[in-house]
N, C-alpha and C positions, 0 to 999 in steps of 0.2 A: 255359400260363405264358409271358406274352412275355419276349422278349429282356430289354427294359427292367428287368422284376421281378426276373429271376433276376440280373442285375447287381447290383440293389441289395439283394437277400437276399446276394451274394457279399461285397458291401462291408461288411455288417452284420456277418457273421461273420469277416471279416477283422479287422474292428476287436475283436470281443469277444474272439477268438483273441489279439491283439495284447496286450490289457490287462494281463492278468498278467505278460506279458514286461515291459511298461513299469514296472507295480508292482514287479518284482523288481529292474529297473535302479536304479530311484529308491531302492529299500531299500538294496541294495548299495552305491549312491553314498553315503549318510548313513554307513552303518556303515565304510565307508572313511574316510570324513573324520573320523568320531569316533577311528578308531583312529590316524589321523594326529595328531590332536591329542593322545591319551593318549602315542603314542611321543615326539611333543616335550616333553609333561610330563614323561614318565620322564628325558627325556634331560639336563634341565637342572634338574630338582627332585625326582628320586626319593631317597629316603633308602637309602644303602646297608646300614644294619641293619634295615630295613624286612621282616617275615617274608613281606609280601605281594608283594616284589619279586621277578620272575622273573629266573632264573639269569642271561639274557642282558642283564639291565640292570645296569649298572655302579653308577649313582649318584652322588651328591656328597655329601660331608660338610657342605659350606655351600653355599648357592646364591649364585652370583657377583653381585654388585651390578648388573651391567650385564645379567643375566638376570630380574631380578626381575618386572618387568612382563610380560614375555613369559611366565615361567611362570605367573604370575597369569592371564593370559589363556588359554592352553591348557589348563590345571589346571582352570580353571572350567568350561570347555566339555565336557572329558571327564569330571568328577566326578560328574554324575548316573548315569552307567554305570559308575563305577569307585570303590571306596572307597579304593584306594591313591593315585588321583589326587586325590581329596578330601581325604586326610591329606597330600598335597604341596602341595595349594592352602593348607592351613594351614600349611604349611613357609615358602611363598613370603610367605604375609600376615605371617609372624613374622618374616620377614628385612627385610621392608618397615617393621617396627615397628608394624604395625596389628595391636595384640592384641585387640581386639573381634570383629575379622573371624578373626584365624586362631582365636580358640576356637570360635567359630560352627562352623568348618569341622572341627576336631578332635571337636568333638561329633558332627556330623552322620555323620563317618567313624568315631567310635566307636560310634555307634547301630548302624552296618552291620557291625560287629565287627572294626574295625582296632585290633589290639591296641596299635600304635604310637601310634595317637592316644589310645587311653585311658593311656598312660604320659605323652604330653606335656600331657595334662588333670592328671593326678596331678602332675607336676613343677609345673603351675600353683597347684593347690592346696595343694601342700607349701610352694611358696615365697611364696603369696600374690600373685603375678604377674598381674595383671588380674582376680583374683577376690578372694573374702574368704579368709584362710587358713583352711584345714580340713583338718587331718594326716588325720583319720577318711575324710574322703571321698577323699582321695588314697591312703590305705593300702587303702580299697576298689577303686580303679580300679587300683592296681598289683598286688593280688592277681589280680583277673581276669585281667590281661595274663597275669601269672606263672602262673596256672592254664592258660592256653591255650600255654605254651613260650615267651612273648617272653623273651629274655635281659636286656634292660634293666627289664622289668616285675619278674623275678626279683631282679636286684641292686639295685634302687630299693626295693624292698619289704624287704629286707635293712638297706640304709642307714636308713630310715625306721623300723627295728624292727619292720615288720608281723608277724614272727613270732618275734622273739627273747624277748617277755614271753608270747604267748600259746601258740605251739606251733614252739617252736626246732627241733625235730626235723624237722617240716615244712618249715620253712625252709632248712634244711641239705640236704634231700633235693632240693628245687626248684633250690637254687644247684648242686649237684652237676650236674645235668641239663644247664645251661650253661655248666658251668667248662671244658668241652672247647675252647672257641673265644673266649670273652667274659672280657676281661681284669679289669672290674669284678667279677664273678661268681668268678674265681680268686681275687682279692684278698678279698672279702667272705667266702668259703668258708674260706680261708686263716686268716682272724682268729677265725672260729669253731673253726677245730680247734687253732689256737694257745692258744686260752682252756679250750677243752673243753666249748663251748657247743653243745647239741643233740646230744652223742654224745661218744665218748671222744677224749681228748686226743691229739694226734698232731703233735708238733713236726716231725718228719720230711718227711711230707705236706704240713704247712703251709707248709715253706720250698720244697718244690718247686712248690707253688702261686704262692707269692709270686714264685718265680724264673720261672715263665712269664708271670705280669702284668708282671714287671718288663722282660722283654724286649719286652714291646709298649710300654713307656714309660711305664706306670703309676707316678705319684709317688707312691703311697701304699707299692704294693708295692717299689719302691726302696728306700725308707725303712725297711721292715720287712726285706727283703733286708741292709741295713746293719746293722740291730740284732741280727739272728740270727747274721751273719758274726762280729761283733764279739764276742757272747755265746759263740759255739760252738753254739746251739741249732738242733737238726735235722741237723747235718752240722759241718764242720770248722769252727774258730775261725781266722779269717784278718783280720787288722786292716787289712792293705792292700785287701782286696776290701773290706772295710766303707768304708772313706773313699771307694774309688771309687763305690760305691753310693747312698751320702748326699751325695757331690757332684753325682751325676746328678739325684738327688731335688729337692736344694735348687735346683739350675738351674732346675727344673720349678714352682719356688716351694713345695716343701714347707718348712714352718717348723719341724717336728720334725727332719728331716735338718739344717737350718741350725743348730740348737741344738746338735745331736750333733756337727757338725764344730767348733762354736766350743768344746764341752766337750774337745773331742781337742786342740785348739790351746792352751787354756787351762785345764789338768789342776787346778790348784792355787786354791782359793777363800781368801778372805779373810773372816771373819765376824766382826760385833760380839759384846757380850757376851751378847746374847740369842739368838746363834745365827743370825741373819738375814746373809744374803748382802752384803757390802759391794763385792767387787770381785774379779775373777779375775786369776791371774798368766798372762801368755801367754809363748810361748817361739816 
């Protein structure tokens, strides 16, 4: 074998040995680029309540107006390999008021198992936002998310009455699972306990749940705490505390709390011969 032939073989072997390395570098670079897109998507568009969100990702309750276009760009790139990025892409489109695009992203994310996307689709069907209103479809989506343990799925299912008529015991059990941390679940479970729906009536436990949710600024729970404190249900009667709860709830837009405050300020009513309210006497 000549020296020239030997050199040709050596160069061929070198190229063959280098090829896997080059492929590995290219593959690694692509993976790193996709990871960078996902990191940026998470940073500006991740949902703090998304169960798919890693613990080290804080998330944002609302995507800032100035970040919407950037969120769409990076989340769209990361979405094919990440269902949470696909869900975040839906959030970004929703923030841009691009409802068809948002729903399309939510559907794709839900098909990949995103329970947060299932909840968003359920809300759309429950309210008729961008789709024909369909409570049965909404209930089905909420139920699927709830079965997977999504707190919003559980609480929304309860709000919609997903189990109140068919299986209130199951609904109550699902709410109990997420009531440790979720204010809406605490409130909904408190309502069921207060009325004895799906199990024994328990005013003390209901009041404790309302108190937890009220501490997180839940308007409905604040109003219920006012009513329970005023009546002495599930704990001590305290008119001053009741007024404080009502005021906080009313400030958050709760109409029942505002009405309760008005009744407290105007305790006497004037009625006509038929017993209909004509006016209140206020002091």
